[in-house]
VEXLO-958701 format. One line per field, with one value per residue (C-alpha): x negated, y negated, z; chain. Coordinates in nm, 4 decimals. Each point is the difference from the previous one (the first is absolute). Example, Ala and Ser with C-alpha at 12.3 -4.5 7.8 and 13.67 -1.06 7.14 Angstrom:
VEXLO-958701
px: c(-1.2300:-0.1370) .
py: c(0.4500:-0.3440) .
pz: c(0.7800:-0.0660) .
c: c(A:A) .
***
This chain:
VEXLO-958701
px: c(-12.0301:0.0324:0.2302:0.2743:0.0148:-0.0094:0.3132:0.1865:-0.0966:0.2378:-0.0366:0.2202:0.0418:0.0562:-0.3122:0.0095:-0.0715:-0.1631:-0.1555:0.3195:0.2265:0.0212:0.0401:0.3295:0.1232:0.2979:0.3073:-0.0974:-0.3385:0.1322:-0.0451:0.1730:-0.3249:-0.1575:0.2940:-0.0011:-0.3765:0.0379:0.2781:-0.1894:-0.2291:0.1423:-0.1293:0.1302:0.3347:0.0054:-0.0565:0.2811:0.2371:-0.0638:0.0461:0.3241:0.1646:-0.1419:0.2292:-0.2774:-0.3619:-0.2499:-0.3572:-0.2751:-0.0959:0.3469:-0.0957:-0.1937:-0.1738:-0.2585:-0.2603:-0.2567:0.0967:-0.1675:0.1976:0.3210:-0.0827:-0.0525:0.3415:0.1756:-0.1873:0.1135:0.3601:-0.0213:-0.1753:0.2478:0.2922:0.1439:-0.0590:-0.0516:-0.2501:-0.0331:-0.1948:0.1976:-0.2619:-0.2720:0.2295:0.0388:0.3686:0.1304:0.3441:0.1465:0.0855:0.3252:0.2019:-0.2676:-0.0483:0.3748:0.0480:-0.2909:0.0477:0.3580:0.0238:-0.3723:-0.0828:0.3071:-0.0765:-0.3641:0.0847:0.2766:-0.2309:-0.2762:0.2390:0.1289:-0.3573:-0.0956:0.2982:-0.0818:-0.3612:0.0896:-0.1677:0.2992) .
py: c(-6.8337:-0.1062:0.1731:-0.2630:0.0286:0.3799:-0.0071:-0.2174:0.2023:0.2656:0.2107:-0.0854:0.3670:0.2930:0.2164:0.3532:0.2753:0.2446:-0.0063:0.1462:-0.2651:-0.3405:-0.3251:-0.1858:-0.3209:0.0268:-0.1988:-0.2671:-0.0372:-0.0486:-0.3634:-0.1773:-0.1460:0.3472:0.1449:-0.2893:0.0370:0.3727:-0.0614:-0.2810:0.2350:0.1363:0.3553:0.0153:-0.1370:0.2695:0.2665:-0.1426:-0.0158:0.3682:0.0968:-0.2017:0.2119:0.3344:0.2412:0.1053:-0.0659:0.0070:0.1274:-0.2479:0.2083:-0.0654:-0.3596:-0.0620:-0.3299:-0.1567:-0.0299:0.2215:0.2434:-0.2200:-0.3054:0.2043:0.1054:-0.3658:-0.0980:0.2763:-0.1000:-0.3629:0.1130:0.2357:-0.2423:-0.2761:0.2298:0.0235:0.3754:0.2969:0.2698:0.3514:0.3066:0.3009:0.2686:-0.1588:-0.2577:-0.3502:-0.0865:-0.3573:-0.1357:-0.3474:-0.1299:-0.1431:0.0282:-0.1755:-0.2740:-0.0543:-0.0282:-0.2430:-0.2068:0.0462:-0.0262:-0.0568:0.3349:0.0020:-0.3567:0.0785:0.3252:-0.1686:-0.2823:0.2474:0.2021:-0.3140:-0.1095:0.3415:-0.0097:-0.3577:0.0972:0.3300:0.2061:0.1909) .
pz: c(15.9707:0.3629:0.2491:-0.0312:-0.3794:0.0205:0.2159:-0.2537:-0.3062:-0.1228:-0.3151:-0.2971:-0.0836:0.2328:-0.0130:-0.1318:0.2497:-0.2433:-0.3445:-0.1521:0.1535:-0.1607:0.1921:-0.0484:0.1581:0.2305:-0.0993:0.2544:-0.1709:-0.3547:-0.1056:-0.2865:-0.1325:-0.0065:-0.1918:-0.2474:-0.0483:-0.0667:-0.2521:-0.1759:-0.1929:-0.3287:0.0567:0.3560:-0.1162:-0.2686:0.2668:0.2136:-0.2983:-0.0727:0.3640:0.0162:-0.2705:0.1158:0.1802:0.2368:0.0878:-0.2854:0.0051:-0.0730:-0.3034:-0.1482:-0.0773:-0.3192:0.0666:-0.2333:0.2762:0.1715:0.2743:0.2626:-0.1168:0.0061:0.3563:0.0917:-0.1396:0.1929:0.3180:-0.0359:-0.0455:0.2997:0.2348:-0.0839:0.0856:-0.3513:-0.0345:0.2242:-0.0903:0.1385:-0.0968:-0.1233:-0.0364:-0.2096:-0.1617:0.1376:-0.0312:-0.0130:0.0725:0.0126:0.3488:-0.1342:0.3225:0.2039:-0.2595:-0.0458:0.3765:0.0438:-0.3178:-0.1266:-0.3782:-0.0558:-0.1567:-0.2247:-0.1143:-0.0781:-0.1772:-0.2005:-0.1031:-0.0916:-0.2151:-0.1748:-0.0656:-0.1390:-0.2370:-0.1053:-0.0711:-0.1669:0.2752:0.1303) .
c: c(A:A:A:A:A:A:A:A:A:A:A:A:A:A:A:A:A:A:A:A:A:A:A:A:A:A:A:A:A:A:A:A:A:A:A:A:A:A:A:A:A:A:A:A:A:A:A:A:A:A:A:A:A:A:A:A:A:A:A:A:A:A:A:A:A:A:A:A:A:A:A:A:A:A:A:A:A:A:A:A:A:A:A:A:A:A:A:A:A:A:A:A:A:A:A:A:A:A:A:A:A:A:A:A:A:A:A:A:A:A:A:A:A:A:A:A:A:A:A:A:A:A:A:A:A:A:A:A) .
***
């Protein structure tokens, strides 16, 4: 990368400062296409639906997904790096919470529309 390109490049996600901190995009870095990509996967959408009805953050171990631990980690990373969720360590547990306020401010009505459509689909398919 030459010096001119290096000056133009900016990271899509704010870097973590220690191994116990996780990188999250700032509100200004959250992009609609990234959010839509994150929500397009059925397992990630399932995670978001569960977080949306939770009263508080949930640990990653709370979710019973039919995939390997490494695939689960990948799905959570996609959600975090797109700005859909926030993750923080509480002791040894990695806790996840929906960034509803940020998403509602950036894309009014999007999250409610997607969650409503996902719930209607689950009912229609007998998956609720």
